[in-house]
N, C-alpha and C positions, 0 to 999 in steps of 0.2 A: 504494500500500500504506500502511496506517495503522499507525504504530508503537505497540505496546502499552507501550513504555517510558515513554510520557507519563503513565502512571498513577502515576508516582513510586513511592514506597514507602508507599502508604496501607495496605499490608499489612506488618506487621512493622517499623513505623517506629521511630525512636529512642525514643519514649515507651514503646512496647511492650517495648523491650530494657532498660528501666530507666535510661535517660539522662535528665538534666534537660533539658527542652525549653523554650526561650525562644520564646514565640509571636511570630510576625511581626506587629508592631503595625499593619501596613498592612491586615491582613485580620481580619475577625471572623466569628463564627458558622460556623467550620469544624467540621463534625461527623464527617466521614469522612476527609477529607484531613488530612494532618499539620499541626499548628498552626504549625510552623516552615517550611512550604513556601516556596520562593522564588517570585518573580514569574514567572521563566522556566518553572518547573515547573508552576505554577498555570495559566499561559496555555497550556502544552502540553496539559494535561488538558482545558481548555475548548475548544481547537481540535479535539481528538479528538472531543469531543461534537458540535461543529459538523459535522465531516465524517462521522462515523458515523451521525448522525441527519438530516443535511441541514437543520439548523436554525440560527437566529441566537440571540444571547444572550437575547432576550426570550421564548424558548420556556420557559426555566426561571427567569429573573430578572424580578422585578416592578419597575415604575416607582415611584419615590418621589414625594412630594408636589410636588417641583420638576420632575417630568417626566423626570428622568434615571434611569438604572438604579440601583436600590438593591440592590446585589449581596449584601448581608448579610440582606436580607428573606427571610422564609419564606412570603410571601403566595401565591406561585405554586406550585400543587400539583405541577407537574412537577419542581420542585427536590427534593421528598421522594421522588418516584419515582426520580429519578436516584441519589439516595443509596442507596435500596434495591437498585437494579440494580447499583451498585458492590459492595455487600455480596454480592449473588447471584453475580456473576462471580468475586469473590474466593473464595467458598465452592466453586464448581464447580471452579475451577482447583486449589484446595487438595485437595479430595476426590478428583477424578478424574485430575488431572494431577500431583499431588504437588508442587506448587510454590506458594510464596507470593511469588515474585519476579515482579513485573509484566512484566519483560522476557521472561519465559518463558511468559506466559499464552497458552493456546490458545483461550480463549473471552474475548471482549471485546464492547464495544457493537456493533461492526461485524459481528460474527459473525451476529447476528440482524437488526439494523436495516438493514444494507447501504445506508445513505444515506437511509433513510425514517424519518419520525417514528414510525410504527407498524410493527413487524415484520410481514411477510406471514405469514398463518396457514396458507396452502396454497401449494404450488409452482405455477408457471404451468402451464396445460394445454398439453400438447404434442400437436399434431395428428398422428395416425398416417397414414402413407402407405398407400394401398390398392393 
């Protein structure tokens, strides 16, 4: 089972509640996740993506000039797709399940992806017995 709590509070985070947020200097280019996210929380979110989509880091992150992952780069289009999907699941949970708390989310990445890069558009065909 994949925990939805790893989404941290990218919904209703401290910044949204009027608190002064001190960005974690270790991370840059955070557009959806909170700027003060801890390493443990960020790694939890990333592991959730890994498990929910059955992918490795390079699926969303681009290599830098030195060949190592450039985690802050936006060169890989899948990173923007992931950001939009985070907004989508947040919206679905808020509108239909009346929650902004990621621990209570009913819809998350795994709901549709179930370990696949692309969600299945159709259910598998079940052979009928004769």
